[in-house]
TORKOL-4160 file (C-alpha; in steps of 0.2 Angstrom, whole numbers, padded with zeros to 4 digits, m for minus):
176
<pt num="1" X="0032" Y="m0528" Z="m0302"/>
<pt num="2" X="0024" Y="m0546" Z="m0300"/>
<pt num="3" X="0036" Y="m0551" Z="m0288"/>
<pt num="4" X="0034" Y="m0562" Z="m0273"/>
<pt num="5" X="0043" Y="m0559" Z="m0255"/>
<pt num="6" X="0039" Y="m0573" Z="m0245"/>
<pt num="7" X="0046" Y="m0578" Z="m0227"/>
<pt num="8" X="0061" Y="m0566" Z="m0227"/>
<pt num="9" X="0069" Y="m0559" Z="m0211"/>
<pt num="10" X="0080" Y="m0544" Z="m0206"/>
<pt num="11" X="0090" Y="m0542" Z="m0189"/>
<pt num="12" X="0087" Y="m0522" Z="m0194"/>
<pt num="13" X="0074" Y="m0514" Z="m0202"/>
<pt num="14" X="0064" Y="m0520" Z="m0219"/>
<pt num="15" X="0060" Y="m0538" Z="m0218"/>
<pt num="16" X="0056" Y="m0541" Z="m0237"/>
<pt num="17" X="0062" Y="m0525" Z="m0243"/>
<pt num="18" X="0072" Y="m0509" Z="m0237"/>
<pt num="19" X="0075" Y="m0493" Z="m0244"/>
<pt num="20" X="0083" Y="m0479" Z="m0236"/>
<pt num="21" X="0082" Y="m0462" Z="m0243"/>
<pt num="22" X="0080" Y="m0454" Z="m0261"/>
<pt num="23" X="0075" Y="m0469" Z="m0269"/>
<pt num="24" X="0061" Y="m0471" Z="m0282"/>
<pt num="25" X="0051" Y="m0487" Z="m0280"/>
<pt num="26" X="0035" Y="m0493" Z="m0289"/>
<pt num="27" X="0027" Y="m0510" Z="m0282"/>
<pt num="28" X="0014" Y="m0518" Z="m0293"/>
<pt num="29" X="0004" Y="m0535" Z="m0293"/>
<pt num="30" X="0015" Y="m0541" Z="m0278"/>
<pt num="31" X="0013" Y="m0552" Z="m0263"/>
<pt num="32" X="0023" Y="m0548" Z="m0246"/>
<pt num="33" X="0018" Y="m0564" Z="m0236"/>
<pt num="34" X="0027" Y="m0570" Z="m0218"/>
<pt num="35" X="0042" Y="m0556" Z="m0220"/>
<pt num="36" X="0048" Y="m0551" Z="m0202"/>
<pt num="37" X="0060" Y="m0540" Z="m0193"/>
<pt num="38" X="0070" Y="m0546" Z="m0179"/>
<pt num="39" X="0078" Y="m0530" Z="m0168"/>
<pt num="40" X="0067" Y="m0524" Z="m0153"/>
<pt num="41" X="0065" Y="m0507" Z="m0161"/>
<pt num="42" X="0065" Y="m0512" Z="m0181"/>
<pt num="43" X="0053" Y="m0505" Z="m0193"/>
<pt num="44" X="0045" Y="m0514" Z="m0208"/>
<pt num="45" X="0040" Y="m0531" Z="m0208"/>
<pt num="46" X="0037" Y="m0531" Z="m0228"/>
<pt num="47" X="0044" Y="m0513" Z="m0233"/>
<pt num="48" X="0054" Y="m0501" Z="m0224"/>
<pt num="49" X="0050" Y="m0487" Z="m0236"/>
<pt num="50" X="0065" Y="m0475" Z="m0231"/>
<pt num="51" X="0069" Y="m0462" Z="m0218"/>
<pt num="52" X="0086" Y="m0458" Z="m0210"/>
<pt num="53" X="0090" Y="m0447" Z="m0196"/>
<pt num="54" X="0104" Y="m0433" Z="m0203"/>
<pt num="55" X="0115" Y="m0429" Z="m0188"/>
<pt num="56" X="0122" Y="m0414" Z="m0198"/>
<pt num="57" X="0105" Y="m0406" Z="m0199"/>
<pt num="58" X="0097" Y="m0413" Z="m0184"/>
<pt num="59" X="0082" Y="m0419" Z="m0192"/>
<pt num="60" X="0073" Y="m0432" Z="m0202"/>
<pt num="61" X="0075" Y="m0435" Z="m0222"/>
<pt num="62" X="0067" Y="m0447" Z="m0234"/>
<pt num="63" X="0066" Y="m0439" Z="m0250"/>
<pt num="64" X="0059" Y="m0456" Z="m0258"/>
<pt num="65" X="0044" Y="m0458" Z="m0272"/>
<pt num="66" X="0037" Y="m0474" Z="m0267"/>
<pt num="67" X="0022" Y="m0481" Z="m0277"/>
<pt num="68" X="0013" Y="m0498" Z="m0272"/>
<pt num="69" X="m0002" Y="m0503" Z="m0283"/>
<pt num="70" X="m0014" Y="m0520" Z="m0282"/>
<pt num="71" X="0000" Y="m0528" Z="m0270"/>
<pt num="72" X="m0004" Y="m0540" Z="m0255"/>
<pt num="73" X="0003" Y="m0539" Z="m0238"/>
<pt num="74" X="0000" Y="m0554" Z="m0225"/>
<pt num="75" X="0007" Y="m0562" Z="m0209"/>
<pt num="76" X="0020" Y="m0550" Z="m0209"/>
<pt num="77" X="0028" Y="m0542" Z="m0192"/>
<pt num="78" X="0040" Y="m0529" Z="m0184"/>
<pt num="79" X="0040" Y="m0518" Z="m0171"/>
<pt num="80" X="0035" Y="m0502" Z="m0181"/>
<pt num="81" X="0023" Y="m0506" Z="m0195"/>
<pt num="82" X="0020" Y="m0525" Z="m0196"/>
<pt num="83" X="0017" Y="m0524" Z="m0215"/>
<pt num="84" X="0024" Y="m0506" Z="m0220"/>
<pt num="85" X="0034" Y="m0491" Z="m0212"/>
<pt num="86" X="0041" Y="m0476" Z="m0219"/>
<pt num="87" X="0043" Y="m0459" Z="m0213"/>
<pt num="88" X="0036" Y="m0445" Z="m0224"/>
<pt num="89" X="0045" Y="m0428" Z="m0223"/>
<pt num="90" X="0051" Y="m0424" Z="m0242"/>
<pt num="91" X="0043" Y="m0441" Z="m0247"/>
<pt num="92" X="0030" Y="m0446" Z="m0260"/>
<pt num="93" X="0020" Y="m0458" Z="m0255"/>
<pt num="94" X="0005" Y="m0469" Z="m0264"/>
<pt num="95" X="m0002" Y="m0484" Z="m0259"/>
<pt num="96" X="m0016" Y="m0489" Z="m0269"/>
<pt num="97" X="m0030" Y="m0504" Z="m0273"/>
<pt num="98" X="m0021" Y="m0517" Z="m0259"/>
<pt num="99" X="m0024" Y="m0526" Z="m0246"/>
<pt num="100" X="m0016" Y="m0528" Z="m0230"/>
<pt num="101" X="m0021" Y="m0541" Z="m0219"/>
<pt num="102" X="m0017" Y="m0550" Z="m0202"/>
<pt num="103" X="0000" Y="m0542" Z="m0200"/>
<pt num="104" X="0008" Y="m0539" Z="m0182"/>
<pt num="105" X="0017" Y="m0526" Z="m0173"/>
<pt num="106" X="0019" Y="m0516" Z="m0158"/>
<pt num="107" X="0014" Y="m0500" Z="m0166"/>
<pt num="108" X="0005" Y="m0498" Z="m0182"/>
<pt num="109" X="0000" Y="m0518" Z="m0185"/>
<pt num="110" X="m0004" Y="m0514" Z="m0204"/>
<pt num="111" X="0004" Y="m0498" Z="m0208"/>
<pt num="112" X="0015" Y="m0486" Z="m0197"/>
<pt num="113" X="0022" Y="m0468" Z="m0203"/>
<pt num="114" X="0025" Y="m0452" Z="m0198"/>
<pt num="115" X="0027" Y="m0434" Z="m0206"/>
<pt num="116" X="0022" Y="m0429" Z="m0226"/>
<pt num="117" X="0005" Y="m0432" Z="m0234"/>
<pt num="118" X="0003" Y="m0449" Z="m0242"/>
<pt num="119" X="m0012" Y="m0456" Z="m0250"/>
<pt num="120" X="m0019" Y="m0471" Z="m0247"/>
<pt num="121" X="m0033" Y="m0477" Z="m0259"/>
<pt num="122" X="m0044" Y="m0491" Z="m0262"/>
<pt num="123" X="m0034" Y="m0501" Z="m0248"/>
<pt num="124" X="m0042" Y="m0515" Z="m0238"/>
<pt num="125" X="m0034" Y="m0513" Z="m0220"/>
<pt num="126" X="m0042" Y="m0529" Z="m0211"/>
<pt num="127" X="m0037" Y="m0541" Z="m0196"/>
<pt num="128" X="m0022" Y="m0532" Z="m0192"/>
<pt num="129" X="m0015" Y="m0530" Z="m0172"/>
<pt num="130" X="m0006" Y="m0519" Z="m0163"/>
<pt num="131" X="0003" Y="m0527" Z="m0147"/>
<pt num="132" X="0006" Y="m0509" Z="m0140"/>
<pt num="133" X="0021" Y="m0511" Z="m0129"/>
<pt num="134" X="0024" Y="m0496" Z="m0118"/>
<pt num="135" X="0041" Y="m0489" Z="m0120"/>
<pt num="136" X="0051" Y="m0473" Z="m0116"/>
<pt num="137" X="0051" Y="m0466" Z="m0134"/>
<pt num="138" X="0067" Y="m0454" Z="m0129"/>
<pt num="139" X="0075" Y="m0472" Z="m0132"/>
<pt num="140" X="0075" Y="m0467" Z="m0151"/>
<pt num="141" X="0089" Y="m0455" Z="m0154"/>
<pt num="142" X="0083" Y="m0438" Z="m0161"/>
<pt num="143" X="0065" Y="m0439" Z="m0157"/>
<pt num="144" X="0056" Y="m0430" Z="m0141"/>
<pt num="145" X="0038" Y="m0437" Z="m0139"/>
<pt num="146" X="0026" Y="m0438" Z="m0125"/>
<pt num="147" X="0027" Y="m0455" Z="m0116"/>
<pt num="148" X="0021" Y="m0468" Z="m0117"/>
<pt num="149" X="0013" Y="m0472" Z="m0134"/>
<pt num="150" X="0007" Y="m0485" Z="m0144"/>
<pt num="151" X="m0006" Y="m0493" Z="m0152"/>
<pt num="152" X="m0015" Y="m0490" Z="m0170"/>
<pt num="153" X="m0020" Y="m0509" Z="m0175"/>
<pt num="154" X="m0024" Y="m0505" Z="m0193"/>
<pt num="155" X="m0013" Y="m0489" Z="m0194"/>
<pt num="156" X="m0003" Y="m0479" Z="m0184"/>
<pt num="157" X="0000" Y="m0461" Z="m0190"/>
<pt num="158" X="0013" Y="m0448" Z="m0182"/>
<pt num="159" X="0011" Y="m0429" Z="m0186"/>
<pt num="160" X="0002" Y="m0433" Z="m0205"/>
<pt num="161" X="m0007" Y="m0424" Z="m0218"/>
<pt num="162" X="m0013" Y="m0442" Z="m0225"/>
<pt num="163" X="m0027" Y="m0444" Z="m0238"/>
<pt num="164" X="m0036" Y="m0459" Z="m0233"/>
<pt num="165" X="m0051" Y="m0461" Z="m0246"/>
<pt num="166" X="m0062" Y="m0476" Z="m0254"/>
<pt num="167" X="m0054" Y="m0489" Z="m0239"/>
<pt num="168" X="m0061" Y="m0503" Z="m0231"/>
<pt num="169" X="m0055" Y="m0504" Z="m0213"/>
<pt num="170" X="m0060" Y="m0516" Z="m0201"/>
<pt num="171" X="m0055" Y="m0529" Z="m0189"/>
<pt num="172" X="m0040" Y="m0521" Z="m0183"/>
<pt num="173" X="m0036" Y="m0523" Z="m0165"/>
<pt num="174" X="m0025" Y="m0515" Z="m0152"/>
<pt num="175" X="m0021" Y="m0523" Z="m0135"/>
<pt num="176" X="m0017" Y="m0509" Z="m0125"/>
C-alpha cells in the first residue's frame, strides 16, 4: 500500500509488478506511472496479474486473489494490457475506485483480461489507446482463436463474466 512504481521496464511481462499464479495481492493508494514491457507479445505494462499455461493439464491457470483499490495507472505500455493484464480463470480480481488513464497497448489500452468474473467498480478509464496490430493468434501457444483480433481502447475482455459498475469510461480509442 501507498507505493509508487515509476519508469520500470521488463523484457517479459509486468513492467511494474509481475505475479505468476496462486498469489494474494492487495494494492492500495499506489501509483503506477510510465512502466513498460519490451517484448512483442508481453503483457501488463504496470501489472501482470497472473496466469500460466499448464502444459500437463492443457489449460490456463491463475488461482490468485488480486485486489486493487484507490490506485492510479498512467502512461504505461505493453502489447496486451497497457496498464493491467490478467488471466481470470480460478482467480478473484477486484479493481475499485482507481484511475486508468493515458495507457497504450496493441490490445486493451487500459486493461486486458480473459476468463473469470472480475469486479471493476467506481473506476475512471480515460484516454487509453489500443494500436490494434493484426497478427496470427495461433502464434501464442495453447490458444485457438478466430483470426485476426485486436482493439479495446479502454478495455479488452475475452470470454469473461465481468461486472463493471459505476465507472466513468470515456475518450479511449482503437486505431484498427
